[in-house]
C-alpha positions in Angstrom: -9.7 -10.3 5.7 -7.4 -7.3 6.5 -6.6 -6.9 2.8 -10.3 -6.9 1.9 -11.0 -4.2 4.5 -8.1 -2.1 3.1 -9.5 -2.4 -0.4 -12.9 -1.3 0.8 -11.5 1.7 2.6 -9.3 2.7 -0.3 -12.1 2.4 -2.8 -14.6 4.2 -0.6 -12.2 7.1 0.1 -11.4 7.4 -3.6 -15.1 7.5 -4.6 -16.0 10.1 -1.9 -13.0 12.3 -2.7 -13.6 12.2 -6.5 -17.3 13.0 -6.0 -16.4 15.9 -3.7 -14.0 17.3 -6.3 -16.9 17.4 -8.8 -15.9 14.4 -10.9 -18.7 12.2 -12.3 -19.0 8.7 -10.9 -17.9 6.1 -13.4 -18.6 2.4 -13.1 -15.8 1.8 -15.5 -13.2 3.5 -13.3 -14.6 1.7 -10.2 -14.3 -1.8 -11.8 -10.9 -0.9 -13.2 -9.7 -0.1 -9.7 -11.2 -3.2 -8.3 -9.7 -5.3 -11.1 -6.3 -3.9 -10.2 -6.8 -4.8 -6.6 -7.9 -8.3 -7.6 -4.8 -8.8 -9.8 -2.6 -7.6 -7.0 -4.0 -10.0 -4.5 -4.1 -12.9 -6.9 -0.4 -12.4 -7.7 0.3 -12.2 -3.9 -1.6 -15.5 -3.4 0.1 -17.2 -6.3 3.5 -16.1 -5.1 2.7 -17.4 -1.6 1.6 -20.8 -3.1 4.8 -20.9 -5.1 6.9 -20.5 -2.0 4.8 -23.0 -0.1 5.5 -25.6 -2.9 9.3 -25.3 -2.6 9.7 -28.1 0.0 7.4 -30.4 -2.0 9.3 -29.8 -5.2 12.6 -30.4 -3.4 11.2 -33.7 -2.1 10.1 -34.7 -5.6 13.6 -34.0 -7.0 15.1 -35.9 -4.2 12.9 -38.9 -4.7 13.2 -38.9 -8.5 16.9 -38.2 -8.9 18.2 -39.2 -5.5 19.9 -35.8 -5.2 19.1 -33.5 -2.4 19.4 -29.9 -3.4 18.5 -28.3 -0.1 17.7 -29.6 3.3 13.9 -29.9 3.7 13.9 -28.1 7.0 15.8 -25.2 5.4 13.2 -24.9 2.6 10.3 -25.1 5.0 11.7 -22.2 7.0 12.5 -20.2 3.9 9.0 -20.9 2.6 7.3 -19.8 5.8 9.4 -16.6 5.9 8.7 -15.8 2.3 4.9 -16.3 2.7 4.9 -14.1 5.8 7.0 -11.5 3.9 4.5 -11.5 1.0 1.6 -11.0 3.4 3.3 -8.2 5.3 4.3 -6.4 2.1 0.8 -6.6 0.8 -0.7 -5.2 4.0 1.9 -2.4 4.2 1.4 -1.5 0.5 -2.4 -1.5 0.7 -2.4 0.1 4.2 -0.3 2.9 2.9 -2.6 3.5 0.0 -5.7 3.4 2.3 -4.1 5.8 4.7 -3.2 8.2 1.9 -6.8 8.1 0.8 -8.1 8.8 4.3 -5.6 11.7 4.6 -6.6 13.1 1.2 -10.3 12.8 2.1 -9.9 14.6 5.4 -8.1 17.5 3.7 -5.1 17.2 5.9 -1.9 18.0 4.1 1.3 16.3 5.3 3.5 18.3 3.0 2.6 21.8 4.0 5.6 23.4 5.7 5.6 26.7 7.6 8.1 29.1 6.2 9.9 31.2 8.9 11.1 34.6 7.8 12.6 37.6 9.6 10.0 39.9 8.1 7.9 41.8 10.6 4.3 42.5 9.7 1.7 44.8 11.3 -0.9 42.5 12.8 -3.7 44.9 12.0 -3.0 45.6 8.3 -0.8 42.6 7.6 1.7 44.9 5.8 5.4 44.7 6.2 6.9 47.0 8.8 10.1 48.9 8.1 13.0 48.5 10.5 13.2 52.3 11.2 9.7 52.4 12.7 
């Protein structure tokens, strides 16, 4: 559910920002972005399923060949950690993209740095003042 909300936020911010910049709305671009999000989440789900199947595959190998490659408890723990890692990585990646979209939409720049100089300027005319004055 969280990932779906992040996709909606990211897509909405992108559409609003592009329209504000004067770009023409394109269904093709929208569906291309949604397709990328679908492929990303499908690969995350399939990776999680693959990690979940590790203990079952190990049990199959043990039953078939009477050779235990790894302890079942170890594989179950590794499987759970891997699935949680995939979920957290997906949320962080998409959350970062959604946050960048919101920041871009709000017009706030996080890269602007104030430059400090020793130059003295006249506050009325904004012209540099000489040291002798």
